[in-house]
N, C-alpha and C positions, 0 to 999 in steps of 0.2 A: 882298335883303340887301346893304347897302352895304359899302364897304371897311372902315370903322370897326367895323361890327358883325361882319364876318368876323374881324377881329383880336381883338375881344373874345371871340368864340366859340373861336378857337384858343387864346387865353390861358386860358379856362375849362377847356379840355382839357389845358392845360400842354404844348401842341405848339409847339415852338420852331423846327422845321425849315422849309425851303422847301416850298411846295406845288407839286409837279410832277405832270404828267399821266402817271403811271406806276403799274402795279399795286403796286409796292413802297411808294410814298408813300400810296396809297389804303389799303393794308393798315395802315400805321402810323397813319393818321387814325382808322380803325375801332378799333384797339387803344387809342389815346389816349382816344377817346370812351368806350369801355366801362369804362376804368379811372377815369374822372373823373366821369361823369354816370350816376347809377343809374337802373335801371328802378324805378318806384314808382307806386302807385295811390292815394296818400293823399287826394287831392282827392275821389276817388270813394267810397272806403270810409269815410272819416271825415267829410268835409264834404258828402257826397251831391251833389256837383257833377257836371255834364257838362263835361268839360274843353274849353276853347276850343281850336280848331284854327287860330285866326288867327295868322299868323306873328309879328306884333308882340307879341301876348299870350304866345306860346310863348317868344319871345326874353326877354321881361321875367321870366318865371317861371324858365326853365331856366338862362339865362346870367347875368342880373343878380341874381336871388334864389337862385341856386345850388341849385335843386331838380332833381328828375328828372322822369320822366313815363313813359307807356306807349307802345306802338309807334306809335300815331297821332300822338303829339306828338314823340317822339324822332326817328323816321324822317322825319317831315315837315321838322323843323328841319335835320336833317343833309342832306336832299335840297336844301334851299335853300342851305346852305353850299356843297355840291359844285357846284350850278348857278352860284352866284356866283363860284366859283373857276375856272369854265370847263370843268368836266367835262360830258360828254354823258350825261345822266341820264334815267331813265324810272321812274315809280313803278308798282309791281305789287301786286295784291291776292292774298293767300296763304291757303291752307287749312293750318292747323296740325294735322297728323294724328298726331303723336307719341303713341304708346301709346293710340290710340283704335280701337275696334272698328268704329265706323260712320264714314262719310265726314263730315268736319267742314265747317262753313260757312266762307265767306270772312270772316275776322275778324282779319286781320293785314295790316300795311302794311310794305313794304320797298322798296329801290331797286335797279334794275339800271343798271350803268354800262358803257358801251362804251369800251374802251381798246385801241388797237392791233389793231383788227378782232376783238377778243374781247369777250364779255359776262361780267360778274361780278355776283353778288348781294352787296349790302352791307346788313347788318342790324344796327343798333345798338339795337334795341328789342325783342328777343326775351326776354332774361334767361337764366336757368339753363342748359338744355341746348343752346341755340342755338350755331351756329358762331361762333368768336371770331376772325373775320377774313374775308378775301375768299373767295368760293366761285366758282370758274370754272364757267360754265354750258356745260360740254362733258362728254360721256360719259367717265366714269372714276372712279377712287378718289383721294381727296386727303387728306393729313394736314394738319390745321389746329390749331396749338397743342397738339400731342400727341394729338389725337383724329382718328379716321378717318371720313370721309364719302364717300358714293357718289352720283354725279350721273347721272341717266338723262334724256335729252332725247327726248321722244316727239313725232313729227309729228302735226299735227292740221289742221283746216280753218282755223285762225287762224294764230298765229305759233308754235305748238308749246307743249307742256306740259312743264314741268320738274318732276322728282321728285327730292327730296334725302333721302337716308337717312343714318342715323348708326349707327356700330358700337357695340353695347352687349352686353357679356358674350359677345363673339366672334361675334355675328351682326348683320347689318344690319336696322334697323327704319326704316320710313318716318317721316320727320320733318315734311315739308311738301311741298306741290305747288301749282303755280300756272301759269296761262296766261301765256306770255311776251309780254304786250301791255300797253299803257298802261291804268291805271285812273284814275278821275276823283275829284276832291276830294268831289264829291257822294256817291260811293259810300262814302267813308271817314266822312262825316258820319253816315250811317245805322249803320255798324259801330260807330262811337264811341258813339253813343246807345245802341245795344243792349248793348254791353259795360258801360256805366255804369248801366243801368237794369234789365236782365233778371235775374231770380232765377236763371236758368240760367248766368249768367256767373260764371266762377271768380274774377273780379277785383272784383265789385261788393260782396261781403260781408265781405272780410277783407283786411288789409294784405298786400301782396306786394312786397317790396323786394329787389333783386338788384344786386350790383356785382362785376364781374370785374376782377381785377388779375393781374399777372405771378406773384404768389405763390399765387394760388388764387381761390376764389369765396366771396362773402359773401351770405347771404340771411337775410331776416326774413320768415317767413310766419306770419301770425296772431300767436301769442305765442312762437314758437320761432326763436331765432337760431342759425344754422349758419355757422361760420367754417372754411373749408378753406384751410390754409396749408402750403405745402411738403410736401404729401402727408399731413398730419395734419388731423383733423377735431375741432372742439370744438363741442358743442351746449349751449345754455343756454335756460332757460325764463324768460320775462318775468313779473314778479309785480306790476307797477304801471305806470301811465301814465307816471310820472316816469322810471322805469327805461327804458322804451321810448324816450322822448325822448333820453335820454343815449346809448342805443345808436345811434339814428338819426344823431346828431351824430358820435359816435366812429367808427362803422364805415362810414357812408354819406355823411357830410358834409352831412346834411340838418338844417337848423334850422327847425322848424315849431312855431308857438306851441301850447302845451298847451291842451287843452279843459277841464282841471281848474280 
């Protein structure tokens, strides 16, 4: 990603500050990304496409056409931005285990950044319950945007396994786990294909859109719009394709041509 593209990306995120190699700056970049670029799977569930993971295609879609994407798209493009800005980055493949009774497969992409001899998980492609900021990969409990997370690092024969839990109704529940080692683009191509085509994929059959802001969370899942703002929640049911298009533009900044 060249300097001009980096500036376009930062403008898309409405990030106007300097890019410094500090945890504070990295956290602000994550928050800016989450508030400006939605998680969305419309290419898959509406157009039945397998999203391209080519960097130029992602840049055109997400930055120039002001769309969103899912983890394989959003976290790849964010990885490229951080790398181009001089951060020490590594991509990791993750098992999302949140509220699952059985061990989940590797179906999520995120980024590990090394700063000041510490490692941090950066994830701008989870959506809803995911951490809204940097997660330090060190044993302990951390408050992130008013929510509590617990990190447990387990030694192994590779580079160690990280387990991240989230506090929910007063108890910690496992949210994700991953081996703290580099994953390859070829691995994500398979995951991307599976999530787009498998009938077992949560994202292949219905729209899932999510955007986090400082005021709260916005989501559109299938036909239900949920707006959380300053501690209050409003729920609406969608009754037409036209109404959904209006909601996509109003609440998520997505303008996508109607199929009607």
